[in-house]
PyMOL CGO cylinders between C-alpha atoms (Angstrom):
from pymol import cmd
from pymol.cgo import CYLINDER

trace = [
    CYLINDER, 6.11, 24.44, 20.03, 2.31, 22.89, 20.00, 0.3, 1, 1, 1, 1, 1, 1,
    CYLINDER, 2.31, 22.89, 20.00, -0.66, 23.80, 17.64, 0.3, 1, 1, 1, 1, 1, 1,
    CYLINDER, -0.66, 23.80, 17.64, -4.40, 23.46, 18.26, 0.3, 1, 1, 1, 1, 1, 1,
    CYLINDER, -4.40, 23.46, 18.26, -7.49, 21.81, 16.40, 0.3, 1, 1, 1, 1, 1, 1,
    CYLINDER, -7.49, 21.81, 16.40, -11.00, 21.54, 17.47, 0.3, 1, 1, 1, 1, 1, 1,
    CYLINDER, -11.00, 21.54, 17.47, -13.84, 20.25, 15.66, 0.3, 1, 1, 1, 1, 1, 1,
    CYLINDER, -13.84, 20.25, 15.66, -16.51, 17.66, 16.56, 0.3, 1, 1, 1, 1, 1, 1,
    CYLINDER, -16.51, 17.66, 16.56, -15.32, 15.21, 13.74, 0.3, 1, 1, 1, 1, 1, 1,
    CYLINDER, -15.32, 15.21, 13.74, -19.03, 13.81, 13.18, 0.3, 1, 1, 1, 1, 1, 1,
    CYLINDER, -19.03, 13.81, 13.18, -17.56, 11.80, 11.21, 0.3, 1, 1, 1, 1, 1, 1,
    CYLINDER, -17.56, 11.80, 11.21, -13.87, 12.33, 10.71, 0.3, 1, 1, 1, 1, 1, 1,
    CYLINDER, -13.87, 12.33, 10.71, -13.62, 12.53, 7.06, 0.3, 1, 1, 1, 1, 1, 1,
    CYLINDER, -13.62, 12.53, 7.06, -10.92, 13.14, 4.33, 0.3, 1, 1, 1, 1, 1, 1,
    CYLINDER, -10.92, 13.14, 4.33, -11.26, 16.52, 4.50, 0.3, 1, 1, 1, 1, 1, 1,
    CYLINDER, -11.26, 16.52, 4.50, -10.54, 16.33, 8.19, 0.3, 1, 1, 1, 1, 1, 1,
    CYLINDER, -10.54, 16.33, 8.19, -7.50, 14.73, 7.45, 0.3, 1, 1, 1, 1, 1, 1,
    CYLINDER, -7.50, 14.73, 7.45, -6.39, 17.04, 4.83, 0.3, 1, 1, 1, 1, 1, 1,
    CYLINDER, -6.39, 17.04, 4.83, -6.35, 19.79, 6.92, 0.3, 1, 1, 1, 1, 1, 1,
    CYLINDER, -6.35, 19.79, 6.92, -4.62, 18.02, 9.86, 0.3, 1, 1, 1, 1, 1, 1,
    CYLINDER, -4.62, 18.02, 9.86, -1.98, 16.92, 6.90, 0.3, 1, 1, 1, 1, 1, 1,
    CYLINDER, -1.98, 16.92, 6.90, -1.63, 20.39, 5.83, 0.3, 1, 1, 1, 1, 1, 1,
    CYLINDER, -1.63, 20.39, 5.83, -0.89, 21.73, 9.40, 0.3, 1, 1, 1, 1, 1, 1,
    CYLINDER, -0.89, 21.73, 9.40, 1.80, 19.13, 10.07, 0.3, 1, 1, 1, 1, 1, 1,
    CYLINDER, 1.80, 19.13, 10.07, 3.63, 20.08, 6.39, 0.3, 1, 1, 1, 1, 1, 1,
    CYLINDER, 3.63, 20.08, 6.39, 3.59, 23.57, 7.72, 0.3, 1, 1, 1, 1, 1, 1,
    CYLINDER, 3.59, 23.57, 7.72, 5.16, 22.66, 11.04, 0.3, 1, 1, 1, 1, 1, 1,
    CYLINDER, 5.16, 22.66, 11.04, 6.58, 19.76, 10.80, 0.3, 1, 1, 1, 1, 1, 1,
    CYLINDER, 6.58, 19.76, 10.80, 8.66, 20.06, 14.21, 0.3, 1, 1, 1, 1, 1, 1,
    CYLINDER, 8.66, 20.06, 14.21, 5.59, 20.57, 15.88, 0.3, 1, 1, 1, 1, 1, 1,
    CYLINDER, 5.59, 20.57, 15.88, 2.80, 18.49, 17.89, 0.3, 1, 1, 1, 1, 1, 1,
    CYLINDER, 2.80, 18.49, 17.89, -0.75, 19.06, 17.28, 0.3, 1, 1, 1, 1, 1, 1,
    CYLINDER, -0.75, 19.06, 17.28, -3.38, 18.52, 19.84, 0.3, 1, 1, 1, 1, 1, 1,
    CYLINDER, -3.38, 18.52, 19.84, -6.49, 17.40, 18.24, 0.3, 1, 1, 1, 1, 1, 1,
    CYLINDER, -6.49, 17.40, 18.24, -9.70, 18.08, 20.34, 0.3, 1, 1, 1, 1, 1, 1,
    CYLINDER, -9.70, 18.08, 20.34, -12.90, 16.04, 19.76, 0.3, 1, 1, 1, 1, 1, 1,
    CYLINDER, -12.90, 16.04, 19.76, -14.98, 19.06, 20.85, 0.3, 1, 1, 1, 1, 1, 1,
    CYLINDER, -14.98, 19.06, 20.85, -18.60, 18.28, 22.17, 0.3, 1, 1, 1, 1, 1, 1,
    CYLINDER, -18.60, 18.28, 22.17, -17.46, 15.13, 23.68, 0.3, 1, 1, 1, 1, 1, 1,
    CYLINDER, -17.46, 15.13, 23.68, -20.43, 14.64, 25.71, 0.3, 1, 1, 1, 1, 1, 1,
    CYLINDER, -20.43, 14.64, 25.71, -22.64, 14.53, 22.66, 0.3, 1, 1, 1, 1, 1, 1,
    CYLINDER, -22.64, 14.53, 22.66, -23.61, 11.26, 21.03, 0.3, 1, 1, 1, 1, 1, 1,
    CYLINDER, -23.61, 11.26, 21.03, -26.78, 9.42, 19.33, 0.3, 1, 1, 1, 1, 1, 1,
    CYLINDER, -26.78, 9.42, 19.33, -28.52, 12.62, 18.15, 0.3, 1, 1, 1, 1, 1, 1,
    CYLINDER, -28.52, 12.62, 18.15, -28.54, 14.21, 14.49, 0.3, 1, 1, 1, 1, 1, 1,
    CYLINDER, -28.54, 14.21, 14.49, -25.70, 17.10, 14.47, 0.3, 1, 1, 1, 1, 1, 1,
    CYLINDER, -25.70, 17.10, 14.47, -23.65, 14.49, 17.15, 0.3, 1, 1, 1, 1, 1, 1,
    CYLINDER, -23.65, 14.49, 17.15, -24.33, 10.63, 16.37, 0.3, 1, 1, 1, 1, 1, 1,
    CYLINDER, -24.33, 10.63, 16.37, -21.42, 9.47, 17.34, 0.3, 1, 1, 1, 1, 1, 1,
    CYLINDER, -21.42, 9.47, 17.34, -19.39, 9.04, 20.92, 0.3, 1, 1, 1, 1, 1, 1,
    CYLINDER, -19.39, 9.04, 20.92, -16.59, 10.84, 22.12, 0.3, 1, 1, 1, 1, 1, 1,
    CYLINDER, -16.59, 10.84, 22.12, -14.61, 7.37, 21.99, 0.3, 1, 1, 1, 1, 1, 1,
    CYLINDER, -14.61, 7.37, 21.99, -15.72, 6.70, 18.59, 0.3, 1, 1, 1, 1, 1, 1,
    CYLINDER, -15.72, 6.70, 18.59, -14.69, 9.53, 17.17, 0.3, 1, 1, 1, 1, 1, 1,
    CYLINDER, -14.69, 9.53, 17.17, -11.19, 9.07, 18.35, 0.3, 1, 1, 1, 1, 1, 1,
    CYLINDER, -11.19, 9.07, 18.35, -11.66, 5.50, 16.83, 0.3, 1, 1, 1, 1, 1, 1,
    CYLINDER, -11.66, 5.50, 16.83, -12.02, 7.47, 13.55, 0.3, 1, 1, 1, 1, 1, 1,
    CYLINDER, -12.02, 7.47, 13.55, -9.25, 9.76, 13.81, 0.3, 1, 1, 1, 1, 1, 1,
    CYLINDER, -9.25, 9.76, 13.81, -6.75, 6.89, 15.11, 0.3, 1, 1, 1, 1, 1, 1,
    CYLINDER, -6.75, 6.89, 15.11, -7.75, 4.73, 11.95, 0.3, 1, 1, 1, 1, 1, 1,
    CYLINDER, -7.75, 4.73, 11.95, -6.90, 7.51, 9.73, 0.3, 1, 1, 1, 1, 1, 1,
    CYLINDER, -6.90, 7.51, 9.73, -3.81, 8.69, 10.78, 0.3, 1, 1, 1, 1, 1, 1,
    CYLINDER, -3.81, 8.69, 10.78, -0.27, 7.54, 9.61, 0.3, 1, 1, 1, 1, 1, 1,
    CYLINDER, -0.27, 7.54, 9.61, 2.08, 5.86, 11.96, 0.3, 1, 1, 1, 1, 1, 1,
    CYLINDER, 2.08, 5.86, 11.96, 4.37, 9.06, 11.87, 0.3, 1, 1, 1, 1, 1, 1,
    CYLINDER, 4.37, 9.06, 11.87, 1.38, 10.96, 12.32, 0.3, 1, 1, 1, 1, 1, 1,
    CYLINDER, 1.38, 10.96, 12.32, -0.06, 9.51, 15.17, 0.3, 1, 1, 1, 1, 1, 1,
    CYLINDER, -0.06, 9.51, 15.17, 3.48, 10.33, 16.63, 0.3, 1, 1, 1, 1, 1, 1,
    CYLINDER, 3.48, 10.33, 16.63, 2.75, 13.72, 16.51, 0.3, 1, 1, 1, 1, 1, 1,
    CYLINDER, 2.75, 13.72, 16.51, -1.03, 14.15, 16.83, 0.3, 1, 1, 1, 1, 1, 1,
    CYLINDER, -1.03, 14.15, 16.83, -2.68, 13.58, 20.42, 0.3, 1, 1, 1, 1, 1, 1,
    CYLINDER, -2.68, 13.58, 20.42, -6.41, 13.08, 20.18, 0.3, 1, 1, 1, 1, 1, 1,
    CYLINDER, -6.41, 13.08, 20.18, -8.18, 15.10, 23.39, 0.3, 1, 1, 1, 1, 1, 1,
    CYLINDER, -8.18, 15.10, 23.39, -12.24, 14.37, 23.96, 0.3, 1, 1, 1, 1, 1, 1,
    CYLINDER, -12.24, 14.37, 23.96, -12.93, 17.47, 25.75, 0.3, 1, 1, 1, 1, 1, 1,
    CYLINDER, -12.93, 17.47, 25.75, -16.84, 18.05, 26.83, 0.3, 1, 1, 1, 1, 1, 1,
    CYLINDER, -16.84, 18.05, 26.83, -18.29, 21.30, 25.99, 0.3, 1, 1, 1, 1, 1, 1,
    CYLINDER, -18.29, 21.30, 25.99, -19.28, 23.78, 28.76, 0.3, 1, 1, 1, 1, 1, 1,
    CYLINDER, -19.28, 23.78, 28.76, -21.55, 25.80, 26.41, 0.3, 1, 1, 1, 1, 1, 1,
    CYLINDER, -21.55, 25.80, 26.41, -19.85, 29.66, 28.01, 0.3, 1, 1, 1, 1, 1, 1,
    CYLINDER, -19.85, 29.66, 28.01, -18.09, 31.04, 24.91, 0.3, 1, 1, 1, 1, 1, 1,
    CYLINDER, -18.09, 31.04, 24.91, -16.35, 33.81, 27.56, 0.3, 1, 1, 1, 1, 1, 1,
    CYLINDER, -16.35, 33.81, 27.56, -14.85, 31.21, 29.52, 0.3, 1, 1, 1, 1, 1, 1,
    CYLINDER, -14.85, 31.21, 29.52, -14.08, 28.28, 26.74, 0.3, 1, 1, 1, 1, 1, 1,
    CYLINDER, -14.08, 28.28, 26.74, -10.47, 29.16, 26.08, 0.3, 1, 1, 1, 1, 1, 1,
    CYLINDER, -10.47, 29.16, 26.08, -9.44, 29.28, 29.78, 0.3, 1, 1, 1, 1, 1, 1,
    CYLINDER, -9.44, 29.28, 29.78, -11.44, 25.81, 29.72, 0.3, 1, 1, 1, 1, 1, 1,
    CYLINDER, -11.44, 25.81, 29.72, -9.26, 24.59, 27.30, 0.3, 1, 1, 1, 1, 1, 1,
    CYLINDER, -9.26, 24.59, 27.30, -6.25, 25.85, 28.72, 0.3, 1, 1, 1, 1, 1, 1,
    CYLINDER, -6.25, 25.85, 28.72, -6.89, 24.28, 32.12, 0.3, 1, 1, 1, 1, 1, 1,
    CYLINDER, -6.89, 24.28, 32.12, -7.18, 20.88, 30.59, 0.3, 1, 1, 1, 1, 1, 1,
    CYLINDER, -7.18, 20.88, 30.59, -4.77, 20.47, 28.05, 0.3, 1, 1, 1, 1, 1, 1,
    CYLINDER, -4.77, 20.47, 28.05, -1.19, 21.05, 28.01, 0.3, 1, 1, 1, 1, 1, 1,
    CYLINDER, -1.19, 21.05, 28.01, 0.18, 24.21, 26.27, 0.3, 1, 1, 1, 1, 1, 1,
    CYLINDER, 0.18, 24.21, 26.27, -0.35, 25.45, 22.65, 0.3, 1, 1, 1, 1, 1, 1,
    CYLINDER, -0.35, 25.45, 22.65, 0.97, 28.47, 20.79, 0.3, 1, 1, 1, 1, 1, 1,
    CYLINDER, 0.97, 28.47, 20.79, -0.75, 28.66, 17.81, 0.3, 1, 1, 1, 1, 1, 1,
    CYLINDER, -0.75, 28.66, 17.81, -4.86, 27.31, 16.68, 0.3, 1, 1, 1, 1, 1, 1,
    CYLINDER, -4.86, 27.31, 16.68, -5.79, 26.22, 13.37, 0.3, 1, 1, 1, 1, 1, 1,
    CYLINDER, -5.79, 26.22, 13.37, -9.86, 26.78, 12.50, 0.3, 1, 1, 1, 1, 1, 1,
    CYLINDER, -9.86, 26.78, 12.50, -12.02, 27.98, 9.98, 0.3, 1, 1, 1, 1, 1, 1,
    CYLINDER, -12.02, 27.98, 9.98, -14.85, 28.96, 12.51, 0.3, 1, 1, 1, 1, 1, 1,
    CYLINDER, -14.85, 28.96, 12.51, -15.28, 32.68, 12.91, 0.3, 1, 1, 1, 1, 1, 1,
    CYLINDER, -15.28, 32.68, 12.91, -16.21, 32.51, 16.61, 0.3, 1, 1, 1, 1, 1, 1,
    CYLINDER, -16.21, 32.51, 16.61, -13.36, 30.31, 17.53, 0.3, 1, 1, 1, 1, 1, 1,
    CYLINDER, -13.36, 30.31, 17.53, -10.97, 32.34, 15.75, 0.3, 1, 1, 1, 1, 1, 1,
    CYLINDER, -10.97, 32.34, 15.75, -12.36, 35.28, 17.48, 0.3, 1, 1, 1, 1, 1, 1,
    CYLINDER, -12.36, 35.28, 17.48, -12.33, 33.88, 20.96, 0.3, 1, 1, 1, 1, 1, 1,
    CYLINDER, -12.33, 33.88, 20.96, -8.61, 32.55, 20.54, 0.3, 1, 1, 1, 1, 1, 1,
    CYLINDER, -8.61, 32.55, 20.54, -7.54, 36.07, 19.24, 0.3, 1, 1, 1, 1, 1, 1,
    CYLINDER, -7.54, 36.07, 19.24, -8.65, 37.96, 21.97, 0.3, 1, 1, 1, 1, 1, 1,
    CYLINDER, -8.65, 37.96, 21.97, -6.78, 35.19, 24.19, 0.3, 1, 1, 1, 1, 1, 1,
    CYLINDER, -6.78, 35.19, 24.19, -3.49, 36.27, 22.33, 0.3, 1, 1, 1, 1, 1, 1,
    CYLINDER, -3.49, 36.27, 22.33, -3.05, 32.90, 20.27, 0.3, 1, 1, 1, 1, 1, 1,
    CYLINDER, -3.05, 32.90, 20.27, -1.71, 32.99, 16.77, 0.3, 1, 1, 1, 1, 1, 1,
    CYLINDER, -1.71, 32.99, 16.77, -4.90, 31.90, 14.96, 0.3, 1, 1, 1, 1, 1, 1,
    CYLINDER, -4.90, 31.90, 14.96, -4.34, 30.37, 11.44, 0.3, 1, 1, 1, 1, 1, 1,
    CYLINDER, -4.34, 30.37, 11.44, -7.18, 29.17, 8.74, 0.3, 1, 1, 1, 1, 1, 1,
    CYLINDER, -7.18, 29.17, 8.74, -5.57, 26.14, 6.96, 0.3, 1, 1, 1, 1, 1, 1,
    CYLINDER, -5.57, 26.14, 6.96, -7.16, 25.92, 3.35, 0.3, 1, 1, 1, 1, 1, 1,
    CYLINDER, -7.16, 25.92, 3.35, -10.50, 23.78, 3.49, 0.3, 1, 1, 1, 1, 1, 1,
    CYLINDER, -10.50, 23.78, 3.49, -10.69, 20.60, 1.10, 0.3, 1, 1, 1, 1, 1, 1,
    CYLINDER, -10.69, 20.60, 1.10, -13.66, 20.44, -0.92, 0.3, 1, 1, 1, 1, 1, 1,
    CYLINDER, -13.66, 20.44, -0.92, -15.86, 21.69, 1.57, 0.3, 1, 1, 1, 1, 1, 1,
    CYLINDER, -15.86, 21.69, 1.57, -19.28, 20.92, -0.09, 0.3, 1, 1, 1, 1, 1, 1,
    CYLINDER, -19.28, 20.92, -0.09, -18.01, 17.50, -0.62, 0.3, 1, 1, 1, 1, 1, 1,
    CYLINDER, -18.01, 17.50, -0.62, -16.43, 16.56, 2.72, 0.3, 1, 1, 1, 1, 1, 1,
    CYLINDER, -16.43, 16.56, 2.72, -19.14, 18.25, 5.38, 0.3, 1, 1, 1, 1, 1, 1,
    CYLINDER, -19.14, 18.25, 5.38, -20.47, 15.93, 8.03, 0.3, 1, 1, 1, 1, 1, 1,
    CYLINDER, -20.47, 15.93, 8.03, -24.04, 16.80, 7.69, 0.3, 1, 1, 1, 1, 1, 1,
    CYLINDER, -24.04, 16.80, 7.69, -23.94, 15.99, 4.15, 0.3, 1, 1, 1, 1, 1, 1,
    CYLINDER, -23.94, 15.99, 4.15, -21.90, 12.44, 4.95, 0.3, 1, 1, 1, 1, 1, 1,
    CYLINDER, -21.90, 12.44, 4.95, -24.36, 11.80, 7.52, 0.3, 1, 1, 1, 1, 1, 1,
    CYLINDER, -24.36, 11.80, 7.52, -27.21, 12.04, 4.94, 0.3, 1, 1, 1, 1, 1, 1,
    CYLINDER, -27.21, 12.04, 4.94, -25.33, 9.69, 2.63, 0.3, 1, 1, 1, 1, 1, 1,
    CYLINDER, -25.33, 9.69, 2.63, -24.92, 7.18, 5.62, 0.3, 1, 1, 1, 1, 1, 1,
    CYLINDER, -24.92, 7.18, 5.62, -28.70, 7.24, 6.46, 0.3, 1, 1, 1, 1, 1, 1,
    CYLINDER, -28.70, 7.24, 6.46, -29.88, 7.38, 3.07, 0.3, 1, 1, 1, 1, 1, 1,
    CYLINDER, -29.88, 7.38, 3.07, -27.62, 4.26, 2.08, 0.3, 1, 1, 1, 1, 1, 1,
    CYLINDER, -27.62, 4.26, 2.08, -25.80, 6.73, -0.25, 0.3, 1, 1, 1, 1, 1, 1,
    CYLINDER, -25.80, 6.73, -0.25, -21.88, 6.40, -1.45, 0.3, 1, 1, 1, 1, 1, 1,
    CYLINDER, -21.88, 6.40, -1.45, -20.32, 7.76, 1.56, 0.3, 1, 1, 1, 1, 1, 1,
    CYLINDER, -20.32, 7.76, 1.56, -17.52, 5.49, 1.47, 0.3, 1, 1, 1, 1, 1, 1,
    CYLINDER, -17.52, 5.49, 1.47, -15.20, 7.54, -0.70, 0.3, 1, 1, 1, 1, 1, 1,
    CYLINDER, -15.20, 7.54, -0.70, -15.63, 10.68, 1.62, 0.3, 1, 1, 1, 1, 1, 1,
    CYLINDER, -15.63, 10.68, 1.62, -13.79, 8.79, 4.69, 0.3, 1, 1, 1, 1, 1, 1,
    CYLINDER, -13.79, 8.79, 4.69, -11.03, 6.91, 4.88, 0.3, 1, 1, 1, 1, 1, 1,
    CYLINDER, -11.03, 6.91, 4.88, -10.98, 3.37, 4.48, 0.3, 1, 1, 1, 1, 1, 1,
    CYLINDER, -10.98, 3.37, 4.48, -10.27, 2.49, 8.30, 0.3, 1, 1, 1, 1, 1, 1,
    CYLINDER, -10.27, 2.49, 8.30, -13.07, 4.77, 9.18, 0.3, 1, 1, 1, 1, 1, 1,
    CYLINDER, -13.07, 4.77, 9.18, -15.57, 3.10, 6.33, 0.3, 1, 1, 1, 1, 1, 1,
    CYLINDER, -15.57, 3.10, 6.33, -14.68, 0.02, 8.06, 0.3, 1, 1, 1, 1, 1, 1,
    CYLINDER, -14.68, 0.02, 8.06, -15.13, 1.29, 11.41, 0.3, 1, 1, 1, 1, 1, 1,
    CYLINDER, -15.13, 1.29, 11.41, -18.61, 2.78, 10.63, 0.3, 1, 1, 1, 1, 1, 1,
    CYLINDER, -18.61, 2.78, 10.63, -19.85, -0.24, 9.14, 0.3, 1, 1, 1, 1, 1, 1,
    CYLINDER, -19.85, -0.24, 9.14, -18.70, -2.27, 12.39, 0.3, 1, 1, 1, 1, 1, 1,
    CYLINDER, -18.70, -2.27, 12.39, -20.87, -0.03, 14.45, 0.3, 1, 1, 1, 1, 1, 1,
    CYLINDER, -20.87, -0.03, 14.45, -23.90, 0.00, 11.98, 0.3, 1, 1, 1, 1, 1, 1,
    CYLINDER, -23.90, 0.00, 11.98, -23.47, 3.47, 11.61, 0.3, 1, 1, 1, 1, 1, 1,
    CYLINDER, -23.47, 3.47, 11.61, -25.74, 3.61, 8.62, 0.3, 1, 1, 1, 1, 1, 1,
    CYLINDER, -25.74, 3.61, 8.62, -28.42, 2.19, 10.66, 0.3, 1, 1, 1, 1, 1, 1,
    CYLINDER, -28.42, 2.19, 10.66, -27.65, 4.50, 13.44, 0.3, 1, 1, 1, 1, 1, 1,
    CYLINDER, -27.65, 4.50, 13.44, -28.12, 7.56, 11.13, 0.3, 1, 1, 1, 1, 1, 1,
    CYLINDER, -28.12, 7.56, 11.13, -31.23, 6.20, 9.77, 0.3, 1, 1, 1, 1, 1, 1,
    CYLINDER, -31.23, 6.20, 9.77, -32.96, 5.78, 12.92, 0.3, 1, 1, 1, 1, 1, 1,
    CYLINDER, -32.96, 5.78, 12.92, -31.88, 8.98, 14.13, 0.3, 1, 1, 1, 1, 1, 1,
    CYLINDER, -31.88, 8.98, 14.13, -32.83, 10.93, 11.18, 0.3, 1, 1, 1, 1, 1, 1,
    CYLINDER, -32.83, 10.93, 11.18, -36.79, 9.08, 11.52, 0.3, 1, 1, 1, 1, 1, 1,
    CYLINDER, -36.79, 9.08, 11.52, -37.08, 10.28, 14.75, 0.3, 1, 1, 1, 1, 1, 1,
    CYLINDER, -37.08, 10.28, 14.75, -36.46, 13.83, 14.09, 0.3, 1, 1, 1, 1, 1, 1,
    CYLINDER, -36.46, 13.83, 14.09, -32.59, 13.86, 14.88, 0.3, 1, 1, 1, 1, 1, 1,
    CYLINDER, -32.59, 13.86, 14.88, -32.38, 13.04, 18.78, 0.3, 1, 1, 1, 1, 1, 1,
    CYLINDER, -32.38, 13.04, 18.78, -31.98, 15.52, 21.14, 0.3, 1, 1, 1, 1, 1, 1,
    CYLINDER, -31.98, 15.52, 21.14, -30.40, 18.34, 18.57, 0.3, 1, 1, 1, 1, 1, 1,
    CYLINDER, -30.40, 18.34, 18.57, -30.93, 21.92, 19.45, 0.3, 1, 1, 1, 1, 1, 1,
    CYLINDER, -30.93, 21.92, 19.45, -29.70, 23.23, 16.18, 0.3, 1, 1, 1, 1, 1, 1,
]
cmd.load_cgo(trace, "trace")
């Protein structure tokens, strides 16, 4: 048995980790494919981190036992909703269940015949990527919102400066 969880993880934060842990507790015998979506996007306000950087954040957040069962895979976006599920199926090992709170993702996977569950969100207003990126850019108190491993990593890549620069330049090439 294998589940699927797709996210951009910009950055990977404690809310994301809580969802992973909730899914793992619910299905301890199953593997989880953690898909880093929009893997081709980076250095924009909405997607400031590369797929490799996001992979690093996930890896630094998972426990050793979770690392054995959670398989992180970066996938570029094709921007074609009608073909997206089949695209993922062609790139990933088989999976039988999808975890999402995104209405479009739910719709697409349900239409393709998958069981879809919505794990509870963990303090959504506090643990939200846009909020954390804003705190990083402004020099705010962002460290409690990510794991210690992610905090150390974000400092090592000078993420606060990157976010401040992206914000001052109008967000890079983001279209949303």
